[in-house]
mmCIF file of the N, C-alpha and C atoms, coordinates in Angstrom:
data_MODEL
# 
_entry.id   MODEL 
# 
loop_
_atom_site.group_PDB 
_atom_site.id 
_atom_site.type_symbol 
_atom_site.label_atom_id 
_atom_site.label_alt_id 
_atom_site.label_comp_id 
_atom_site.label_asym_id 
_atom_site.label_entity_id 
_atom_site.label_seq_id 
_atom_site.pdbx_PDB_ins_code 
_atom_site.Cartn_x 
_atom_site.Cartn_y 
_atom_site.Cartn_z 
_atom_site.occupancy 
_atom_site.B_iso_or_equiv 
_atom_site.pdbx_formal_charge 
_atom_site.auth_seq_id 
_atom_site.auth_comp_id 
_atom_site.auth_asym_id 
_atom_site.auth_atom_id 
_atom_site.pdbx_PDB_model_num 
ATOM 1   N N  . MET A 1 1  ? 2.320   -7.738  -6.446 1.00 0.00 ? 1  MET A N  1 
ATOM 2   C CA . MET A 1 1  ? 1.857   -6.595  -6.692 1.00 0.00 ? 1  MET A CA 1 
ATOM 3   C C  . MET A 1 1  ? 0.906   -6.147  -5.827 1.00 0.00 ? 1  MET A C  1 
ATOM 4   N N  . ILE A 1 2  ? 0.895   -4.944  -5.378 1.00 0.00 ? 2  ILE A N  1 
ATOM 5   C CA . ILE A 1 2  ? -0.200  -4.287  -4.657 1.00 0.00 ? 2  ILE A CA 1 
ATOM 6   C C  . ILE A 1 2  ? -0.755  -3.022  -5.255 1.00 0.00 ? 2  ILE A C  1 
ATOM 7   N N  . ILE A 1 3  ? -2.041  -3.184  -5.660 1.00 0.00 ? 3  ILE A N  1 
ATOM 8   C CA . ILE A 1 3  ? -2.802  -1.962  -6.178 1.00 0.00 ? 3  ILE A CA 1 
ATOM 9   C C  . ILE A 1 3  ? -3.833  -1.212  -5.203 1.00 0.00 ? 3  ILE A C  1 
ATOM 10  N N  . ILE A 1 4  ? -3.299  0.075   -4.984 1.00 0.00 ? 4  ILE A N  1 
ATOM 11  C CA . ILE A 1 4  ? -4.140  0.852   -3.934 1.00 0.00 ? 4  ILE A CA 1 
ATOM 12  C C  . ILE A 1 4  ? -4.967  1.925   -4.616 1.00 0.00 ? 4  ILE A C  1 
ATOM 13  N N  . THR A 1 5  ? -6.367  1.601   -4.673 1.00 0.00 ? 5  THR A N  1 
ATOM 14  C CA . THR A 1 5  ? -7.180  2.685   -5.231 1.00 0.00 ? 5  THR A CA 1 
ATOM 15  C C  . THR A 1 5  ? -7.656  3.711   -4.210 1.00 0.00 ? 5  THR A C  1 
ATOM 16  N N  . MET A 1 6  ? -7.288  4.983   -4.551 1.00 0.00 ? 6  MET A N  1 
ATOM 17  C CA . MET A 1 6  ? -7.642  6.099   -3.587 1.00 0.00 ? 6  MET A CA 1 
ATOM 18  C C  . MET A 1 6  ? -8.953  6.807   -3.708 1.00 0.00 ? 6  MET A C  1 
ATOM 19  N N  . THR A 1 7  ? -9.610  7.463   -2.957 1.00 0.00 ? 7  THR A N  1 
ATOM 20  C CA . THR A 1 7  ? -10.776 7.929   -2.890 1.00 0.00 ? 7  THR A CA 1 
ATOM 21  C C  . THR A 1 7  ? -10.974 8.855   -4.363 1.00 0.00 ? 7  THR A C  1 
ATOM 22  N N  . ASN A 1 8  ? -9.922  9.347   -4.728 1.00 0.00 ? 8  ASN A N  1 
ATOM 23  C CA . ASN A 1 8  ? -9.879  10.405  -5.767 1.00 0.00 ? 8  ASN A CA 1 
ATOM 24  C C  . ASN A 1 8  ? -9.877  9.612   -7.143 1.00 0.00 ? 8  ASN A C  1 
ATOM 25  N N  . SER A 1 9  ? -9.852  8.129   -7.040 1.00 0.00 ? 9  SER A N  1 
ATOM 26  C CA . SER A 1 9  ? -9.947  7.342   -8.211 1.00 0.00 ? 9  SER A CA 1 
ATOM 27  C C  . SER A 1 9  ? -8.102  6.964   -8.781 1.00 0.00 ? 9  SER A C  1 
ATOM 28  N N  . GLN A 1 10 ? -7.600  7.717   -8.220 1.00 0.00 ? 10 GLN A N  1 
ATOM 29  C CA . GLN A 1 10 ? -6.056  7.342   -8.472 1.00 0.00 ? 10 GLN A CA 1 
ATOM 30  C C  . GLN A 1 10 ? -5.633  5.950   -8.004 1.00 0.00 ? 10 GLN A C  1 
ATOM 31  N N  . LYS A 1 11 ? -4.784  5.428   -8.793 1.00 0.00 ? 11 LYS A N  1 
ATOM 32  C CA . LYS A 1 11 ? -4.262  4.042   -8.490 1.00 0.00 ? 11 LYS A CA 1 
ATOM 33  C C  . LYS A 1 11 ? -2.909  4.207   -8.382 1.00 0.00 ? 11 LYS A C  1 
ATOM 34  N N  . VAL A 1 12 ? -2.421  3.488   -7.206 1.00 0.00 ? 12 VAL A N  1 
ATOM 35  C CA . VAL A 1 12 ? -1.008  3.172   -6.904 1.00 0.00 ? 12 VAL A CA 1 
ATOM 36  C C  . VAL A 1 12 ? -0.668  1.822   -7.169 1.00 0.00 ? 12 VAL A C  1 
ATOM 37  N N  . LYS A 1 13 ? 0.366   1.547   -7.950 1.00 0.00 ? 13 LYS A N  1 
ATOM 38  C CA . LYS A 1 13 ? 0.739   0.155   -8.077 1.00 0.00 ? 13 LYS A CA 1 
ATOM 39  C C  . LYS A 1 13 ? 2.174   0.033   -7.407 1.00 0.00 ? 13 LYS A C  1 
ATOM 40  N N  . TRP A 1 14 ? 2.546   -1.097  -6.650 1.00 0.00 ? 14 TRP A N  1 
ATOM 41  C CA . TRP A 1 14 ? 3.504   -1.527  -6.186 1.00 0.00 ? 14 TRP A CA 1 
ATOM 42  C C  . TRP A 1 14 ? 4.082   -2.690  -6.771 1.00 0.00 ? 14 TRP A C  1 
ATOM 43  N N  . GLN A 1 15 ? 4.999   -2.821  -7.534 1.00 0.00 ? 15 GLN A N  1 
ATOM 44  C CA . GLN A 1 15 ? 5.763   -4.262  -7.929 1.00 0.00 ? 15 GLN A CA 1 
ATOM 45  C C  . GLN A 1 15 ? 6.383   -4.949  -6.993 1.00 0.00 ? 15 GLN A C  1 
ATOM 46  N N  . LYS A 1 16 ? 6.260   -6.162  -7.052 1.00 0.00 ? 16 LYS A N  1 
ATOM 47  C CA . LYS A 1 16 ? 6.776   -7.069  -5.813 1.00 0.00 ? 16 LYS A CA 1 
ATOM 48  C C  . LYS A 1 16 ? 8.507   -6.814  -5.631 1.00 0.00 ? 16 LYS A C  1 
ATOM 49  N N  . GLU A 1 17 ? 9.002   -6.378  -6.709 1.00 0.00 ? 17 GLU A N  1 
ATOM 50  C CA . GLU A 1 17 ? 10.652  -6.192  -6.287 1.00 0.00 ? 17 GLU A CA 1 
ATOM 51  C C  . GLU A 1 17 ? 10.661  -4.575  -5.554 1.00 0.00 ? 17 GLU A C  1 
ATOM 52  N N  . GLU A 1 18 ? 9.724   -3.828  -5.541 1.00 0.00 ? 18 GLU A N  1 
ATOM 53  C CA . GLU A 1 18 ? 9.707   -2.681  -4.688 1.00 0.00 ? 18 GLU A CA 1 
ATOM 54  C C  . GLU A 1 18 ? 9.456   -2.767  -3.386 1.00 0.00 ? 18 GLU A C  1 
ATOM 55  N N  . TYR A 1 19 ? 9.028   -3.674  -2.963 1.00 0.00 ? 19 TYR A N  1 
ATOM 56  C CA . TYR A 1 19 ? 8.663   -3.913  -1.414 1.00 0.00 ? 19 TYR A CA 1 
ATOM 57  C C  . TYR A 1 19 ? 8.938   -5.312  -0.877 1.00 0.00 ? 19 TYR A C  1 
ATOM 58  N N  . ASP A 1 20 ? 9.132   -5.461  0.251  1.00 0.00 ? 20 ASP A N  1 
ATOM 59  C CA . ASP A 1 20 ? 9.315   -6.975  0.910  1.00 0.00 ? 20 ASP A CA 1 
ATOM 60  C C  . ASP A 1 20 ? 8.258   -7.224  1.796  1.00 0.00 ? 20 ASP A C  1 
ATOM 61  N N  . ASN A 1 21 ? 7.421   -6.260  2.245  1.00 0.00 ? 21 ASN A N  1 
ATOM 62  C CA . ASN A 1 21 ? 6.650   -6.381  3.360  1.00 0.00 ? 21 ASN A CA 1 
ATOM 63  C C  . ASN A 1 21 ? 5.553   -5.211  3.263  1.00 0.00 ? 21 ASN A C  1 
ATOM 64  N N  . TYR A 1 22 ? 4.267   -5.577  4.031  1.00 0.00 ? 22 TYR A N  1 
ATOM 65  C CA . TYR A 1 22 ? 3.338   -4.456  4.257  1.00 0.00 ? 22 TYR A CA 1 
ATOM 66  C C  . TYR A 1 22 ? 3.006   -4.614  5.798  1.00 0.00 ? 22 TYR A C  1 
ATOM 67  N N  . ILE A 1 23 ? 2.379   -3.473  6.092  1.00 0.00 ? 23 ILE A N  1 
ATOM 68  C CA . ILE A 1 23 ? 1.755   -3.554  7.480  1.00 0.00 ? 23 ILE A CA 1 
ATOM 69  C C  . ILE A 1 23 ? 0.498   -2.969  7.481  1.00 0.00 ? 23 ILE A C  1 
ATOM 70  N N  . TYR A 1 24 ? -0.548  -3.392  8.064  1.00 0.00 ? 24 TYR A N  1 
ATOM 71  C CA . TYR A 1 24 ? -1.727  -2.679  8.476  1.00 0.00 ? 24 TYR A CA 1 
ATOM 72  C C  . TYR A 1 24 ? -2.154  -2.467  9.907  1.00 0.00 ? 24 TYR A C  1 
ATOM 73  N N  . ASP A 1 25 ? -2.240  -1.298  10.296 1.00 0.00 ? 25 ASP A N  1 
ATOM 74  C CA . ASP A 1 25 ? -2.405  -0.950  11.685 1.00 0.00 ? 25 ASP A CA 1 
ATOM 75  C C  . ASP A 1 25 ? -3.936  -0.677  12.023 1.00 0.00 ? 25 ASP A C  1 
ATOM 76  N N  . GLY A 1 26 ? -4.887  -0.749  11.216 1.00 0.00 ? 26 GLY A N  1 
ATOM 77  C CA . GLY A 1 26 ? -6.215  -0.132  11.414 1.00 0.00 ? 26 GLY A CA 1 
ATOM 78  C C  . GLY A 1 26 ? -6.460  1.114   10.972 1.00 0.00 ? 26 GLY A C  1 
ATOM 79  N N  . LYS A 1 27 ? -5.407  1.897   10.873 1.00 0.00 ? 27 LYS A N  1 
ATOM 80  C CA . LYS A 1 27 ? -5.664  3.301   10.439 1.00 0.00 ? 27 LYS A CA 1 
ATOM 81  C C  . LYS A 1 27 ? -4.823  3.512   9.007  1.00 0.00 ? 27 LYS A C  1 
ATOM 82  N N  . PHE A 1 28 ? -3.599  2.978   8.944  1.00 0.00 ? 28 PHE A N  1 
ATOM 83  C CA . PHE A 1 28 ? -2.696  2.980   8.017  1.00 0.00 ? 28 PHE A CA 1 
ATOM 84  C C  . PHE A 1 28 ? -2.374  1.723   7.305  1.00 0.00 ? 28 PHE A C  1 
ATOM 85  N N  . PHE A 1 29 ? -2.168  1.849   5.989  1.00 0.00 ? 29 PHE A N  1 
ATOM 86  C CA . PHE A 1 29 ? -1.468  0.682   5.201  1.00 0.00 ? 29 PHE A CA 1 
ATOM 87  C C  . PHE A 1 29 ? 0.007   1.166   4.782  1.00 0.00 ? 29 PHE A C  1 
ATOM 88  N N  . ILE A 1 30 ? 0.759   0.656   5.202  1.00 0.00 ? 30 ILE A N  1 
ATOM 89  C CA . ILE A 1 30 ? 2.341   0.906   5.001  1.00 0.00 ? 30 ILE A CA 1 
ATOM 90  C C  . ILE A 1 30 ? 2.961   -0.191  4.329  1.00 0.00 ? 30 ILE A C  1 
ATOM 91  N N  . ILE A 1 31 ? 3.758   0.398   3.219  1.00 0.00 ? 31 ILE A N  1 
ATOM 92  C CA . ILE A 1 31 ? 4.870   -0.508  2.317  1.00 0.00 ? 31 ILE A CA 1 
ATOM 93  C C  . ILE A 1 31 ? 6.054   -0.329  2.929  1.00 0.00 ? 31 ILE A C  1 
ATOM 94  N N  . VAL A 1 32 ? 6.840   -1.667  3.226  1.00 0.00 ? 32 VAL A N  1 
ATOM 95  C CA . VAL A 1 32 ? 8.008   -1.690  3.761  1.00 0.00 ? 32 VAL A CA 1 
ATOM 96  C C  . VAL A 1 32 ? 8.835   -2.353  2.803  1.00 0.00 ? 32 VAL A C  1 
ATOM 97  N N  . LYS A 1 33 ? 10.148  -1.827  2.920  1.00 0.00 ? 33 LYS A N  1 
ATOM 98  C CA . LYS A 1 33 ? 11.394  -2.294  1.952  1.00 0.00 ? 33 LYS A CA 1 
ATOM 99  C C  . LYS A 1 33 ? 12.676  -2.283  2.817  1.00 0.00 ? 33 LYS A C  1 
ATOM 100 N N  . ASN A 1 34 ? 13.402  -3.293  3.304  1.00 0.00 ? 34 ASN A N  1 
ATOM 101 C CA . ASN A 1 34 ? 14.330  -3.423  4.028  1.00 0.00 ? 34 ASN A CA 1 
ATOM 102 C C  . ASN A 1 34 ? 14.134  -2.862  5.386  1.00 0.00 ? 34 ASN A C  1 
ATOM 103 N N  . GLY A 1 35 ? 13.176  -2.937  6.002  1.00 0.00 ? 35 GLY A N  1 
ATOM 104 C CA . GLY A 1 35 ? 12.809  -2.548  7.116  1.00 0.00 ? 35 GLY A CA 1 
ATOM 105 C C  . GLY A 1 35 ? 12.443  -1.059  7.163  1.00 0.00 ? 35 GLY A C  1 
ATOM 106 N N  . GLU A 1 36 ? 12.328  -0.318  6.126  1.00 0.00 ? 36 GLU A N  1 
ATOM 107 C CA . GLU A 1 36 ? 12.058  0.967   6.139  1.00 0.00 ? 36 GLU A CA 1 
ATOM 108 C C  . GLU A 1 36 ? 10.568  1.204   5.541  1.00 0.00 ? 36 GLU A C  1 
ATOM 109 N N  . TRP A 1 37 ? 9.891   2.163   6.040  1.00 0.00 ? 37 TRP A N  1 
ATOM 110 C CA . TRP A 1 37 ? 8.493   2.534   5.590  1.00 0.00 ? 37 TRP A CA 1 
ATOM 111 C C  . TRP A 1 37 ? 8.725   3.379   4.205  1.00 0.00 ? 37 TRP A C  1 
ATOM 112 N N  . ILE A 1 38 ? 8.362   2.881   3.209  1.00 0.00 ? 38 ILE A N  1 
ATOM 113 C CA . ILE A 1 38 ? 8.435   3.574   1.901  1.00 0.00 ? 38 ILE A CA 1 
ATOM 114 C C  . ILE A 1 38 ? 7.046   4.072   1.356  1.00 0.00 ? 38 ILE A C  1 
ATOM 115 N N  . GLY A 1 39 ? 6.091   3.527   1.854  1.00 0.00 ? 39 GLY A N  1 
ATOM 116 C CA . GLY A 1 39 ? 4.817   4.068   1.208  1.00 0.00 ? 39 GLY A CA 1 
ATOM 117 C C  . GLY A 1 39 ? 3.880   4.039   2.573  1.00 0.00 ? 39 GLY A C  1 
ATOM 118 N N  . PHE A 1 40 ? 3.086   5.085   2.543  1.00 0.00 ? 40 PHE A N  1 
ATOM 119 C CA . PHE A 1 40 ? 2.305   5.456   3.827  1.00 0.00 ? 40 PHE A CA 1 
ATOM 120 C C  . PHE A 1 40 ? 1.032   5.830   3.585  1.00 0.00 ? 40 PHE A C  1 
ATOM 121 N N  . TYR A 1 41 ? -0.165  5.031   3.680  1.00 0.00 ? 41 TYR A N  1 
ATOM 122 C CA . TYR A 1 41 ? -1.501  5.356   3.042  1.00 0.00 ? 41 TYR A CA 1 
ATOM 123 C C  . TYR A 1 41 ? -2.629  5.421   4.228  1.00 0.00 ? 41 TYR A C  1 
ATOM 124 N N  . ASN A 1 42 ? -3.169  6.730   4.409  1.00 0.00 ? 42 ASN A N  1 
ATOM 125 C CA . ASN A 1 42 ? -4.205  6.733   5.423  1.00 0.00 ? 42 ASN A CA 1 
ATOM 126 C C  . ASN A 1 42 ? -5.372  5.995   4.889  1.00 0.00 ? 42 ASN A C  1 
ATOM 127 N N  . LEU A 1 43 ? -6.047  5.218   5.731  1.00 0.00 ? 43 LEU A N  1 
ATOM 128 C CA . LEU A 1 43 ? -7.019  4.459   5.115  1.00 0.00 ? 43 LEU A CA 1 
ATOM 129 C C  . LEU A 1 43 ? -8.518  5.180   4.952  1.00 0.00 ? 43 LEU A C  1 
ATOM 130 N N  . ASP A 1 44 ? -8.535  6.509   5.420  1.00 0.00 ? 44 ASP A N  1 
ATOM 131 C CA . ASP A 1 44 ? -9.534  7.387   5.171  1.00 0.00 ? 44 ASP A CA 1 
ATOM 132 C C  . ASP A 1 44 ? -9.760  7.790   3.614  1.00 0.00 ? 44 ASP A C  1 
ATOM 133 N N  . THR A 1 45 ? -8.523  7.864   2.945  1.00 0.00 ? 45 THR A N  1 
ATOM 134 C CA . THR A 1 45 ? -8.382  8.067   1.552  1.00 0.00 ? 45 THR A CA 1 
ATOM 135 C C  . THR A 1 45 ? -8.350  6.860   0.640  1.00 0.00 ? 45 THR A C  1 
ATOM 136 N N  . VAL A 1 46 ? -8.620  5.781   1.262  1.00 0.00 ? 46 VAL A N  1 
ATOM 137 C CA . VAL A 1 46 ? -8.220  4.622   0.373  1.00 0.00 ? 46 VAL A CA 1 
ATOM 138 C C  . VAL A 1 46 ? -9.785  3.641   0.210  1.00 0.00 ? 46 VAL A C  1 
ATOM 139 N N  . ILE A 1 47 ? -9.978  3.450   -1.051 1.00 0.00 ? 47 ILE A N  1 
ATOM 140 C CA . ILE A 1 47 ? -11.126 2.640   -1.455 1.00 0.00 ? 47 ILE A CA 1 
ATOM 141 C C  . ILE A 1 47 ? -10.946 1.348   -1.447 1.00 0.00 ? 47 ILE A C  1 
ATOM 142 N N  . SER A 1 48 ? -9.759  0.825   -2.094 1.00 0.00 ? 48 SER A N  1 
ATOM 143 C CA . SER A 1 48 ? -9.491  -0.672  -1.823 1.00 0.00 ? 48 SER A CA 1 
ATOM 144 C C  . SER A 1 48 ? -7.932  -0.934  -2.057 1.00 0.00 ? 48 SER A C  1 
ATOM 145 N N  . ILE A 1 49 ? -7.605  -2.121  -1.442 1.00 0.00 ? 49 ILE A N  1 
ATOM 146 C CA . ILE A 1 49 ? -6.143  -2.565  -1.526 1.00 0.00 ? 49 ILE A CA 1 
ATOM 147 C C  . ILE A 1 49 ? -6.286  -4.092  -2.228 1.00 0.00 ? 49 ILE A C  1 
ATOM 148 N N  . VAL A 1 50 ? -5.514  -4.328  -3.067 1.00 0.00 ? 50 VAL A N  1 
ATOM 149 C CA . VAL A 1 50 ? -5.494  -5.555  -3.795 1.00 0.00 ? 50 VAL A CA 1 
ATOM 150 C C  . VAL A 1 50 ? -4.143  -6.135  -3.757 1.00 0.00 ? 50 VAL A C  1 
ATOM 151 N N  . ILE A 1 51 ? -4.052  -7.156  -3.108 1.00 0.00 ? 51 ILE A N  1 
ATOM 152 C CA . ILE A 1 51 ? -2.519  -7.805  -3.146 1.00 0.00 ? 51 ILE A CA 1 
ATOM 153 C C  . ILE A 1 51 ? -2.528  -9.168  -4.031 1.00 0.00 ? 51 ILE A C  1 
ATOM 154 N N  . LYS A 1 52 ? -1.906  -8.969  -5.154 1.00 0.00 ? 52 LYS A N  1 
ATOM 155 C CA . LYS A 1 52 ? -1.738  -10.220 -6.015 1.00 0.00 ? 52 LYS A CA 1 
ATOM 156 C C  . LYS A 1 52 ? -0.293  -10.945 -5.897 1.00 0.00 ? 52 LYS A C  1 
ATOM 157 N N  . LYS A 1 53 ? -0.360  -12.073 -5.739 1.00 0.00 ? 53 LYS A N  1 
ATOM 158 C CA . LYS A 1 53 ? 0.862   -12.862 -5.587 1.00 0.00 ? 53 LYS A CA 1 
ATOM 159 C C  . LYS A 1 53 ? 1.446   -13.527 -6.885 1.00 0.00 ? 53 LYS A C  1 
# 
């Protein structure tokens, strides 16, 4: 599970079956499923990212 907390206190939760990878490029956090970007978060609007295995 990935839990992303935004600066407006909104939490976004991704269950493990919803994604198969993620990318961090220094400015964006990207959720990937089957090679396609399905979630795209600008880190300027993110407080925290927690990845639970």
